[in-house]
N, C-alpha and C positions, 0 to 999 in steps of 0.2 A: 479852669482857673484853679491854681494850687491853693490848698488850705495851709493854715499855720503848721499843722502837723506834717503835711507834705514837705514843707520847707525844713522843718526840724529833721525829718528823715533824710533829706538830701545832705544836710550838715553832717549827720552821722556817717553817711556813705563816703563823704569827702574825708572825714577823720579816719574812717576805716581803711581808705586807700592810702593815706599818708602814713598810717601807723599799722595797727592790726585791729580786727573787730573787737578783741578783748580790751585793747588800749582805748579804742574809741568809746566803748561803754564806760570806762573809768573817767574819761574826759567829760562825758555828759553829766556824770555825778558831780564832778568838780564845778560844773557850770550851774549847779543848784537847780537842775531841771526837776520838775515834778516826778517822783518815782513811778507814778502810774503812766506818765508819758514815756519815760524810759522803757518801761515794760512793754508798752505798745510798739515802740520803735524796734525793740529786740524781737518781738513776736512777728512783726512784719518782715524783718530781715530773715528770720528763720523760715518763714513761708516762702520768701523769694528764693532762698538758697535751696530749699526742698523742691521748689518748682523746677529748678535747673537739674538737680540730681535725679528727679523722677521723670525727666523728659522721656517720652516714648521712644524717640529716635534722637541720637544714636543710643543703642543699648550698651551697657557696660557692666563689668564685674569689678567690684571695688573692695579694697582691704578694709575690714572692720568698719563698714558703714562710713567710710572716710568723709570728713567734713568738707562741704563745698562752700567756699567763701565768696565766689564771684557770682554776681547776680545779673550780669549782662552789661552791654555797652551803656555809657552814660553821656549826658550832655557835657560837652567840653572835650570829649575824646577826639583825637586827631588822626591816628593811624588807621583804625578800623573804618571810620566814615569815608576816608579818602579811598580806601580799597573798595568799599561798596560802590562808590561813584564810578570807579574804573570798570568794575564788573558790569554795572548797568550799561555803561557805554559800550561794552563788548557784547551786549545782547542778553545778559542774564535776566530772566524774568523774576518776579517777586517771590514766587514759590521756591525757586531754586536758591535765591538769596536767603530766604527764611530758613531753609534747610541747612545751608552753610553756616548761618548765624547760630542756630541751635547747636550744631555739631561742634563748632569751634568754642562756643561758650562752655559746653559740657567738658571738653578737654581741659580748658584753662581752669575751670572750677575744681577739677580733680588734682591740679598741681598745688603747690604750697603758696601761701600769701607771701609776696616779696619782702614784706617787713618782718617776717619771722627771723629770729636770731640765727638759726641755722636749719638746713633741711637737705635731704638727699632722697629725691623721689625717683622711682623707676616705673614708667608706664609704657604701654604699647597701644598703638592705634592701627586697627586692621581695616584696610580699604580694599579696593579692587584694582587689578592691573589696568593702567591707563584710565583711571576713573576720577581724577581730580584730587589726589592726595596732596599734591604740591599746593593747590589752592587752599586746602584745609589747613595745612601747617603754616602757610603764609598768613591766614586769618588768625591762627593762634598766636603767631609772632606779633601781629599788629595789636591784638587785644592785650597781650602780655606787656607790650611796650606802653600802651595806654594806662596800664595799672602799676607800672613802676619797675618791671624787669629791666636790667641794664645791659647785660652781655648776651648776645645771641650767636650761637655756634651751630651751623648747619653742616652736618657730615653728608656730603653729596656723592655717595657711591664711590667707585674706584677708578672711574675714567674721566678724562678731561672734558669729554663732550657733555656728560651729564652735569658735571660741576659748572661748566660755563653756562649751560642752559638754565640751571637753577639760579646762578648769580644774576643773569639777565632778568629772570622773572622777578626776583626780589628787588632788584634795582628799579624795575618798572613799577612795581605795585607797592613797595614800601618806601623806598628812598626818594624817588623823584617827586612824589606829591608833597613830601615834607623834608626837603634836602638839608635844612639846618638842624634837624633832629638826629641825623644819622652820621656816623663815621664808619666807613667801610675799610676793613683791613685787607680785603681781597678785591679783585676786579675780574671781569670776564676773561681777560688774557693772562692773569697772574694769580697763581695760588698764593698761599700765605708766605709773606716775607716779613720778618720781624721788624716793626718800626721801633725807633728809639724811645726810651723813657716810658715803659709800659705803665708805670704807676700813674702817669698823667691822665690816662684814659679812665681811671677809676676813682680819682679823688673827688671830694665833695663839690669842687668848683666846676667840674665837667658834667654837664647835664645831657650830653649826647648819648644816644644808644650806640653800642658797638656791635657791628655785624661782621661775621667772619664765615665764609663759605669755603670749606676745605674738602679735599679728597680724603678717603680713608686709606692713607698711604703712610708708611712708617717714617719716611724722611720729613714729611710735612707735619705729622703729629708730634714728632720729637721736637722740631723747631717751635711749634706752638706751645708745647709743655714747658720748654725752657723759658719762653717769653712770659708765660704765666708765673713761673717761679720768680722772675725778676720783679713782679708786682705783688708778691704774696701778702705783704702787709696791708694792701688796699682792697683785696678781693672780697673782704667782708662787706664792702659797700656795693658789690656788684652781683645782685641776684641774677643767676644765669639760667637760660633755657637752652638745652642742647637737643636739637632735632637730628635724629639719625635716620636719614632717608635710605630706603632699601636696607632696613635694619637687620635682615637675615643674611645679607651679603657681607662677608669679611668680618663682621662684628662677632659672630658666635663661634666659639671653639677654635679660634686662630691663635697661634703661638705668639704673634707679635702685635697685630692690630688690636685684638681684644684687650690685652693689658694696657696698651697705650691709651685707648679710649677711657678705660677705668682710671688710668693715671690722670687724665685731664679732669675727670669728675672729682677725684680725690683732692685736687688742688683748689676746688671751688667750694667755699664754706656753704654757699646757698646754690644748689644745683638741682634742676629738674631735667631728667633724661627721658625723652619721649621717642620711642622708635616708631617709625612708620613703615609699613610693608603690606603688600597684597598677598604675600606667601609666608605666613608666620610659623611654618612648620618647625624651623630650627629654633626660633625664639621660644616657642611653647614647649620645647623639649629640653631647655636648659634646666640644670639641677637647681631648684629653688633654694636648697640649703647651702649652696656654694656662694662665695663672695663674687657675684657676677652680675649680669644685666637682666636677670629674669624679671618680668614685669610684675613685681610683687605688690605694687600699690593700685594699679588699675589696668584693665584691658577694655578698650572702647571698640565696638564693632560698628563701623560706619554703615549707614544704609546704602543699598544700591541706588545710584541716581536714576532718575527718569531717563529713558531713551539710551540707556547704557547697553552696549553689546558685550556681554560676558561669555564665558565658556558654554554655559547651558543654552544661551540663545542660539549659538552657532552649532554646537555639537549635541545638544540635548543632555539628559542625565537620567540616573535611576530615580525611581519614585521612593521617597522616604515614607516611613511607616505612618506618619501623621497626615499624609497628603492625599488628595484626590488625584489619581493618575491623569484625569482630564486637565488638571491645572498645571501639569509639569510639561514644559516645552519639549518638543521632539527635536528641535533644532531646524534652522532654515536650510534650504538646499543650496548652500554656498560653498561646500567643500568639493573639490575635484581631485580624484585619485591619481597620484603619480605612480605609474607601473613600477614594480620592483626592479625590472630590467633597466629602467632609466636611471636609477639611483647610482649604479656603478659608473655611469657615464658622466655624472655630475659631482660625485664625491669620491675622492681618492681612497684607496685602501690604506690601512695604517702603515706609516713609514714611507709612503710614496707621494707625499704632497708636493715636493720640490719639482718633480718632473711631470706633474699632472697637467693635462690639457682637456678641458671639458668639451663635451659634444652638445650642440644645441638640439636637444631632443624635441620630439613632436609636442610633448606636454609643455615644455618651456616656451617653445615658439607660440603655442596657443595662449599661454598665460601672458606673454608680452603683447601679442596682438589684442587680446581682450583688454589689457591695461590701457593701451592707447585709445581704443574705442570707448572705454568707460570714461576716460579723461575727456575725450571729445564730447561725450554725452553730458558730462558735468558742465563743460564750457557752454554747451547749448542751453542748459538749464539756467546758468548764471546765478546759482544760489550756493550757499554752503561755503566750506573752506576753499580758498582760492588755490591752495597747493594740492598737488597730486603726486603720490609716491607709490612705487612698487618696491617690495623688499624681496631680495633673494638671499637665502640663508642656507648654505649647504655644509659649511665647515668652519672651524675656528681658525684654520690656517690662513695667514695673510697672503702667502704665495698663491693659494688656491683662489682667494678673492681676486687677486691681480690677473689670474689666468682667464677670468670671465670678461675682462675689459674689451679686448679686440673682438671676440666672437659676438658679444652683445651689440657692439657698434655695427658690425657687419649685419646682424639680424635686423637692426633698425633701418639700415640702408635698404636691405632687401624688402622690408615692409613698405618703405616709402615708394620703391619702384612698383610694388604690387598695387598700392593705392593710386599711383599715377597712371596705371594701365587700365585696360577696359574690363578685365576679368576680376570682378569683386565678389563672385559667387561664394567663395569660401568664407570671406569675412562677413558677408551678409548672413550666411547660414549660422556661423558661430554666434553672432550678435542676437539673432532671432531665437536661437536655441536657449541662450542664457536668459533672455527676457522672458521666455516661456517658463523657465524653471523657477524664477523668483519674480513675483509680481510687484511692480513699482507701486501699484495702488494699495497693496497691503501695508506699505510704509508711508502712505500719504504723499507719495511722489508722483510725478507725471512721467509716463512712459515716453521714451525718446526713440522714435523709429530710426532705422539705419540711414535712411535718406536725409534725416534731419541732422544727424551727427557727422555725416560724410564731409560736408564743406569744412568742418573744423579739424578733421583728421590729419591732413598734410602738415598744418602748422603745429599740431601737438607732437607729431613724430619729429619734426625739425627742431623743436625746442627741448625735446627730451634729452636729459643728460644721463650719462652712466657714471656713477660715483662709487669709488672703492672707499668705504668708510671703516677704517680699522686703526689699530694702535700704531701702525707704521706709515700710514698714508698721510699726505698733506691735505688731500681733498676731504672736505667734510660736508655733510648736509647742513646747509645754512639757509634758513628761511627768512632772514632779515631783509634781504634785498629783492623785493618783488615776488610774484607768484612763481613757484618752483614746480617743474615737472621732472621727475628723476626716477631712475632705476638704481636703487642702492644695494650694493653687494657688501656684506659684512658679516661679522660674527658677534663677539661679546660686546663691542662698543654699541651695537644696535639692539642688544637684548636685555638691557637693564635700565629702566627708568626713562631713558631718552624717548621723547615723543616724536614719532614720525608723522609729520603734519599731512593730513589728507591721505592717509594710507588707504589704498584701494585694492591692491592685489599683493598677496604674499605667496612666495614659492619657497616651501620649507621642507627640507629633507635632512636636516641636521640630526644626528644621532645623539641622544642625551639619556641620562640614567636616573635623574631625580625629579620629583614633583616640582620643587620650587624653580629649578632651572628651566623646566619645560614650560611652566605657566608664565614665567617672566619673559620667555622668548615669544610669547603670543602677543606681539605688538599690534595684532589686528583687533584686540579687545579695546573698547573705548567708545567714543562718540562719533557718529557718522552723520551729522546733521546735514541734510540736503542731498545725501547720496546713500541712504541706508540700504537701498535695494541693490547697490552695485558692488560691494566688496566681495571678493572671491579668494579662496585659499586653495592652493595646490599642495598636497602632502600625501604621504603614503597611507594606505589603509590602516596600518599598525599605529601610526601617529594619531590618526583620527580617533581610533578606539581609546588610545591613551588619554587624549584630551576629554573624551566623554567620561572616562573614569574619573579624571581630575575634577570635572564639573560636579560629580557626585560627592567626591571627597570634600571639596570646598563647601558645598551646601551643608553637609553633615557637621563639619567643623564649626561653621558659623552658627548652626542651630545649637550645638553644644554650648557655645558662649552665651547664647540667648537663654538657654535652659538654666545654666548656672546662675544667671542674673536673677531669674524668677525664683530660684531656690535659695537666694540670699547666701550664695557661696562667696568666698574671697579668692583672689589669685593664688593664695598660699594653701588652699585646701581643695582646689579642683584641678583636674588634669584633662585637658581636651583630648578626646580620642581622635586619632588620625588613621583612617583605613589604609591598609597596605595593599600592594600590588605585586604579583609574582615576578614581573619583569622590571619594576622600577623601585628605586630607593625613595623614601619620603624626603630625605635631604642628604647632604654629604655624610659619609660614615662618621667623620669626626664630630659632627653635630648631633649624632644619635647615641653618643656614649652613655647618656643618662636616660635613654628611653627604655621603657619596659613594655612587655606585652600587656595589652589592656583587656580585661574580661568584659564580655558583653552578654546580653541575654535577649531572648525573643519575646518576652512578655509584652502583650499589647500590640505586637507587630503583625503586619501582613506581608507575606513573602510570595512572589509569583515569578514564574518563568517568563523570560522575555526573548532569549536568543535560542535559535534552533538551527542545527546543521542540516539544511533542507535537502541536500543532495546525498546524504549518508543514509541510504535505505536501511542498512542493518541497524543503525542507531534508532531510527524512527520505529521500525518494526519491533525491536526489543522493548522500547518504551510502551508500545501498544500491548505487548504480551504481559508486562508487569501490571498495567492498568486493568486489563481484563482479569488477571489472576486475583487482584485485590478485590474487585467487585464480586467475583464469583465466590471467593472465600467468605466475604462479609455476608453475602446472601445465604450461603449454606450454614453459617453460624447462627442463623435465626434472627439477625438484626432486622429491626422494623424498617419496612420499605414504604416511603410515602411518595406518591406520584402527583405531579402538578402538570396535567396534560396541556392546560391553557398556556402555561409558560414553558412547556417542554423541559421539565426538570424532574430528576429522581433524587430522593434523599434517603440515604441509609443511615439510620440512627444507632447510636451506642455501639460503635465498632470498637473492639478492644485495641489498645495501643500497640500490641504486638504485631497486628496486621499492618498498621501504618509503618512501623519500624521495618518490617520485612519489605514493604513496597519501596520505601526510601533507600533501602540497601541495594535494590535492583535498578530503580529508575535513574537515568543519567541526566544530570543538569549540565548545561554547557559551561565551560570555564569562564566565559565572560559574565555570567550571572553570579557575581561574587557573593551576593547576599544569599544565594541558594547553595550553601555549602552543606552537602548531604551529611557528612560526618558530624559537623557541628550541630545540625538540626536534630540528628538522632541522639547525640549526647545530651542535648538540652531536654528532649522528651523523656529520656531515661531518668535524668536528674529530677525532673518534675514528677515523674512517676514514683520515685522514691519518697516524695513528699505527699503522696496520695492525690496528685493532680495530673491532668492530661492522660488519665488512664482510659478515658472514653472519648471517642471521636465521632463526628458526623461526617459522612462523605456525600458530597453533592455532585451529581452529574449534570452539567450545565449544557443545555441545548439551545436551539434557536428556532422557535415555531414559525418565523417568517422567512427562514432560509429556503432556497430552492434545492440545497444540497440534500443528499440522501442521509438516512440515519446511520448511526454507528452503534453496533451491538457490543456492550461491555460484558454481558452475561446472557444466558438464555432467558428471553422474556424481558430483559432490561436494556433498553436502547433509547438514545436521544438523537435529535438531528445534529448534524455537524455544524459548527459555528464557522464564521469567516473572520480571519485576522490578517489584514494586509501588512506588508512590510515597508520599512522606511527606505532601504537601499536596494535597488534592483540588481546590483552587480556582485554582491558578496555571496560567498558560499554559506555564510552564516546569516540567517534572516533575523532582523531586529523588528519585532512587532510592537514595541514600546509598552503597550498595555494589554494584559490578558483579562484581568478581573474588572468588573464594574463594582461600584460601591454597593449596589443591591446584591451582587453575588456574595459579598462578604457578610451579608445578613440573611442569607438564604435559609438558614436553620433557625432563625429567630421569629418571634411573633412581632410584626411591625405594622404600623399604619401605612398601607401602600399609597395612600393619597398624599402623604407628607414627604418633605425632603429629608434625606438621611445624611447627616454629616458623619465624619470619621468619629468624632467624640460621641455622637449619639449612638453609633453602633457599639462602641466600646462600653458605653453605659448600659445598654440593653444586654450585652453579653455578660457583664458583671452580675446583673440581676437574674437573668434566665439560665445561662449556661456558664457559670463561673469557672468550672473545671474541665469543660469540654473544648477540644480543639476542632477545627473545621478544615477538611481537605476538599478542595474543588478540583474536578477533572473536566477537561474540555477536549473533545475530539474536533480538531481544527481541519477543515477541508483543505486538501493539499493544493487546490487551485486558488481558493480565496480571492475571487476577483474584487475589484474596488472601483468606485467612481470618483474617489477623492483625488484631486490633482497632486496632492503632496504624498500620496501613497502608491504602492505598486502591488500587483498580484503576488501571492506567496510562491506559487510554482514550485512546490516541494515534490519529491519523488514518491512520497506516500503521505497518508494523513498523519498529522502531528498531534501528540498528546501534550496539552498544557496542564500545568499543576499550580494551584494556589494553596497556601496554608495561612490560616488565621489563628493566632494564638491569643487566648484570653489574658487579661492583665492579672497577675497573681494577687491573691488576697493579702499576702504579707510580703516578705522578701522574695525576690526572684532567684532563680538558679542560674548563676553565671557560667558561661563556657568560654574557653580560650578562643576568641575570635581574631580575625586578622586585622587587629588594630594595634597601634603603639600610642603611648602617652608619656608624659614626663614622670620620672621616678621621684616621688616626693621625699624619698629618704635615701637616694642613691649617692654614689661618689661621682665627682665631675672630673673628667680627663680631657685635657686640651691637646689637640694635635694640630700640626701645621696644615693649613688649607690655603689655597691660592698662593702657593709658595713664591711664584715668580713676582707676584704683586706686593709681597711683603718685604722684599729685599731692597728695592730701589724705587725712586719716584718715577712714575710713568705719566 
């Protein structure tokens, strides 16, 4: 039962919605309310707004402790409750709805109050590829409408497919539940066409919300700008929310589209611009000092949703310095390697697209056969998304896409004949092999035997359509009319924002050059409810390694945003570091004009080797030689040697840093271990040495007392048993062991309570107290066979024993010594240069 004070507080909230919080406070005073009651109301309002600002999720970086005015949904709201009802009907549980409610409340609270006289807000929301960003900004639109925003502009990518898909979603979730509240300036089949009398949409007598979903296209944006010009005297009554979906695409550093978007915002006296993207590399490299779309007011980092399949789940990633390696996923065994020889048969050489005819390679035939069987298995289960899609992405050329049509139809006919015949041994073997590599039970699913799916297989093949979805084809992936089974061949129209419903198999050999392009093409990221064990990806080994690198880049970037939040930074005085790659651009060159190399340091970090060229015997033996030389020199220098025979470890204490530098000069790290840059590590140690730190090191030789392997002698009288480290991929010349060091290894030279659990933070704290200026180098002699019983691992099978190296750096007592590491970040004082990007899309409507 509400109290009199509760009722008074609700009156204040109503007045604050109709006016501003400051004006509502003044109105309470004119009502002659007791000053003590007014003070209580304002205190409660401040507490409610602080609760929104301090939400644990989503995390955010905000300009100057930006005031948050929105306290959440209220009784009497119409748009957000209607959306909630629809989502519940679609199967959203209360936990997911609560997370969506919190995230959308946080974003709206960081925008300006619609009753302010004028505002120009710039924000960015960072989500994940295929993770529900559209649902988040739909929720923000609904809540903004409930609070008095009038004009809603959604910039929906650069292709008709995504624009249409977005329009349909907003119609279904915003307009249809409250049709009298909304006026749509666009529809699914028609981009913006200027209606007459623009002023009528924004005068005081018109209480409808105005919704416009447009492509980022010059022709469309110019028409929309001219239409706004015709209503200029009335736009002060129209607080506007501009959502830029795929905000890194076409928006940043383009000669035409970027100024047109800014022109739209300039014409709106009250405008909040909020970019949404999963790949914010370009947005975070905009020059903040330029008059542009840098997210100066806030950056919100959406949490990863439950059951979301992201890059690290599929490909694994590197361990960050604050993490326990055991907690970092190695990636599920869902990637199948396309031989390099197949690529030339499926993708034309430069300039040869028009006459290209693809060959149905063994890898592509296998992928199509598996797709049909996986779809039949999903049909047998009868759960999850009713649609099933396979993506083939080899080239951007539309003529290449078309060349796949007849061969794929022939392949399906051949598969139908095979299923109708008596010899099903190959299909059975393929299915059973795949089920053995990825366990259905690990995902809470029921395994489907081959004989169970077989009755459904003929119908699946018969219903499977081959669709060429590109900018010139009339055929499109359309999921509105019944369950769809389709093999979609396409390029850019399928690689940005567009959701491929029930995506189960991807065959991807497209050559790309930038992080954001590559990540956005990963349409296989997202939710796979009901079939999480079945997705498979066919790609080259190089592409797989690139995606693993990107998973590490993405994790670091998101952690930077979180760290800046806890350090009370603002978007104008922080620059997110983005790790670079020798073969990939971070984003298009034009978008990196304001980027600068970012300095980084190793203080408090743990670095370890992960990749080894197991068939390069010269490499392996040279590393053995340098490890033995280091231990022998340390022992002859009179360094104290401690032995722990029970744990099979030898510790050499107080080794001069010159010996460590000499070792690092000779030991070879593999190129894939980008955090193990020998030159940068040596430069860092020298810089710290100049500051009287890191001049003394401890060297730990880590053995395994329970191993059956023989010992490895590092120096006369100094030996430990060889350790075993199995590999993730059995086929590559470069073995990935994922984790070398245990958490205990990182504390081997410290006095610790062996009975207690050691966290990363606890180890750092102990090192600060016990060995604040000492570094630790750990050496492992890894048995070349390294057998394993784990089903997700494989024996190492190296040509000789492998030397693994770990380095633990203490946190500096004061400032750290930065070295030029392979990162870039925004130049907070640089010049902004715009160049043409996506030239063909900027010149005419498509």
